[in-house]
N, C-alpha and C positions, 0 to 999 in steps of 0.2 A: 450745245447749251441745252436745247429742247428735249433731246434725249435724256438728260440728266434730270428733267423734270417730268417727263412722261412715264419712264420705265418705274421709278419707284410707285407713282400713282397706279399704274396696271397692276403690278405686283400686290400692292395693298389692297386694291379692289378685288383681286383674285383671293385672297384671304378672307375678305368680308363675303364673297359669295360662296367660298367653301363652308364658312361657319354657318350660313343661313341654310345651306343643304344639310348641314349636320344637324340642325334643328329638327328636321324630320326623322332623324335616327337616334333622337333621345339626346343630344348634346345640350348642355345648359348655355344660355346665352354669352357668359364669360365675357370674353374680350370683344364681342360684338358691336356693342354700342361705342366703345372706345375706338375701335378700328375704323368704324364709319366715320366718326369725328375726324380722325387723323386723314383717312382717305380723302374725304371732303375738302380739308383745308389743304392738303397738298395738290389736289385737282384744280382748287380755285387759284393756286398760287403758279399755275402754268401760265407763261406769258400770254399766249393767245386766248385763254380762258379769261384771264384776269382783266386783259384790256376790253374784251367784248362785255364782260358783266359790269364792270366799274363804268363803262360808258353808259350803260343802262340806268346805274345808280346816279348819274349826274357828274362823272368825271372828277369825283372829289377824293378818290381813294379811300372811300368808306369800306370798300371790299377787303383793303388791307387789315382793318380792324377785324371785319369777320373771319378772316385767316387766322389772325392771331388768337381769336376767341376758339375757333374749332381745333386749331392745333394745340392750344393750352389746355383746354379741357380734355383733349384726346389723351395728350401725353401725361396729364395728371391721372386720369383714370387708368391708363395702362401702368404708370408707376404703382398706383394702389394695388393693382391685381399681381404685379411681379412682387412687391413686398409682401403680400398676404401669401403667394405661393411659395416663398422662400422662408415662411414662418417667422420672420422678423417682426419686432415690435412696430406698431403703427403710430406710437407717439411721436416720433420725430417727423413722420410723414405728415401727420394732422398739423403739425406747426408749420410745415412747409405750405400746406394748403391754405391756412391762415394768411401766411405771408402773401401766398399768390394771389388771393382774393383781393387783399389790399393793393397789390401791384395791378391787378386787373383793372379795378375801379380807378386809379389814377391813370392808366393808359387811356381810359374811355375819355376822362375828363380833359387830358392833354389833346388827344385827337379831335375832339369835337369844339375844342377852343381855339383850334389853329386852322387856318386856310390852306388847303393843300390842293390847288386847282391842277388839273391835267393828270389822267391815269399814268401812274410811273410803275413799271415793273420792278425797277431796281430803286425802291422807296428811299434807301438810305444815300444813295448817290445824289439823288435829287432834292431831298428835303431835310437830311440831317444837318444842314447848315443852320436850320431853324432850331433855336434851344430847345423849345417845347417838343419838337419832333425827335430830337437826339436823345431826349429823356424818355420818350414814349418807346423809341426802339430800344434803348438801353435797359429799361425796365423789363419789357418782354423777353429779350433774351437773356438777361440775368436770371428771370425766373426759370425760363427752359433750362438754362446751364445748371441751376441749383437742383431741380428735379431729376435731371438726367444723370447729374454726378451722384446723387443720392441713391438712385435707382441701381446704377452700375456697381456701386459699392456695396449694396445689399446682395446684388446678384453674386459677386465674388465671394461673400462672406457666408453665403447660405451653406446650410449642411447637406452634402451630396449623397448621404447614405440613403440607399432605397430608390434612387432616382432611376427611371428607364433611360435607355441610351438617347431616345429623341428628347426627353425632357432635358437632360444634362447638355446635349449638343445644343438645343435651342436656347437655354438660358445662357450658355457661355457665349453664345453669338450675341446675344442681347447685352451682356456685360461689355464686350467689344464695341458694339454699335454705341452704348452710352460713351465710351471713350471718344468714338468719333463726333458724337454730339457735342461733348464738351469742347473739343479742340474746334468745331464749327462755330460754337457761340464765341469762343475766344477770339476767332478770326473776325466774325462779325463785329463784336465789340470794338476790335481794332480799327475796322472800317469806320464805324461811327465816330471814334475820337480823331481819327484823321481828317474826316469831312468837317468836324466842328472846328478843329484847329487850322483848317485850311491847309494841311500838310500832305496832300495827295501827291503820290510820286509813281514813278514807272512800275513800283510793285503792286500798287492799288488794284489794278486790273488782274494781276495774277493771284493776288488774295482773294479777289471776288471769285475768280474761277475755283480757286482751291476750297472756298466756302461752299459754293454749289456742290462741289464733288464731294465734300464732307457730309453735307445735308443729305445727298443722295445715299451715300453708304450707310448713314444712320437709319434712315427710313427703310431701305432695303433689307439692313440686318434686323430692324424690329419685324418687319413682314415674315422674313425666313425664321427668325428666332420664334415666333409665336406660331408660325406655320408648321413648324417641325412636330411639336408635341400634338398639334391637330392631325397631322399625317400619321403619326405613330397610333394615335387612338383609332383613326379610321383604318389602318392597317390590322390592328388588333381586333377591331369589332368584325372585319371581313373574315379574319382566321377564326374568330369565334363562331361566325356564321356557318363557315365551310365545315367545321368540327361537329357543329351541332346537326348539320344536315347529314353528315356521315353517321353520326350517332343514330339519329332517327332512322335512317336506311336501314341500318343493321338491326336495330330492334323492331321494325315494323313487322317482319315475319314472325317474330315470337310473340308481339303483342296480338297480332291478328289471330293466331293459333290459340293462344291463352284465352282470348275473350270469348271464345265458343265453349269454354269449359264451366262448369257450375261455380268453381273457384273464381274463374274470370268475371263471370256475371256479376258476383258479389262484389269483387274488388274494384270493378269498372265502375259500378254506381257509386261506390264511397269515393273514388277518385275522380269522378265527372268525366270519365275518359272519352277522348275523341279521337278517331283515326283520320282526321282531316289533315292532309300534307302541308304543315306549316314548320317553320324552322325557329320558332320562339322558344326562349328559356323555358317558359311556362309548360309548353308541349313537351319538351323533353323531360322536365321534373316529374310531370304527371306520369309519363310512361315509365319512368325508372321506378317511381313509387309503386305503381301498379304491378310491375313485375316482381319488385321486392316484397310487396304483401303476398304475393302467391308463393314465392320462394320460402316465405316463413310459414304460411298456413299449408301449403301443399308443395313441399321440396320434390317430390317425385315427379311434378310436371315439366320440371326443368332438367335439361342434360347438363353435364359437367362443362361442355362447351359454352352452353347459353349461360351459365353461372359465371363463368370465367370472363365473358363477354360483358354482362352486367357490372362485374367488379372493376372491369378496365374503364368502363364509361364513368362510374362513380368515382374512381380515383382522379379522372379528369377534373371533377367539379373542384378538388381540393388544390389542385396544381396552381402555381401562379401564372401559368401560361395561358393557352387558349380559352379554357373555360373557367378560368380562375379570377383573380381580383381585378379590378378596374385599373386602368393606366393612368397615372397622375400627368396632368397637362398644365397645371398652374393656370388654367383658364376656366 
């Protein structure tokens, strides 16, 4: 059971760390804030962590509400990003957010109006017999079920034209994860109803284990689903960097030779030319422009092989691969 709690948290935090590292390479924050919230909620929900921290908060299960808030906000933000990435209208999503805000306020009122002494990792099993807590649990999981179901539907309905392989696979995994999430919510609501009705039976323990497994699969799926586009982007950026470095290495002897000519001196000043060994796009563009200007002004300074090399590098700029368009990530 502990592994089912720790493994999703570990993978979620791995995605967070990867996104933080990506910021240094020009990535947008994207899913970072949402993943931090979901990772935090998942970590706080680990039994050992929950018992230790809730004891510090007074053994009243206030931490359960904090977990609900972190997971609710994180899942809502992830849903927004998924819907935006699929190009779907946000009108229905906004309606769901308004509904979620009202449900969150009701949860807080129910939690603070009820005494829940003694830290309980299985909060439903211990306190769902109290009507207010049954409503508290029911409202939270109903909201998560609605937002997860809507997210999964929009993932399945999206237009797949133009998607990269990593984006397509990632969002298909997210759609399947949403299905697991809906099943997890349905199982949890069944457990709440059983506790309220006092109708627990031999299947309750199996249902609880099933719920934990489904939650783990949901969180793992979200982590992998959002991680794949990030991995695809990182791999594409590395391929771009390698191709730029190779292009610069091939151009450097030409640029160095041409810079010593009169035409090269004039073109170098106009292009603010630098021979410093960098692999930035700006450096490559300046070198290509520099050589191109000389090809126009003094074509005799370039051999046929050098012109062919320049054309080959320029063709790479327009291709959708290594030196071309950015890779969509939905984040």
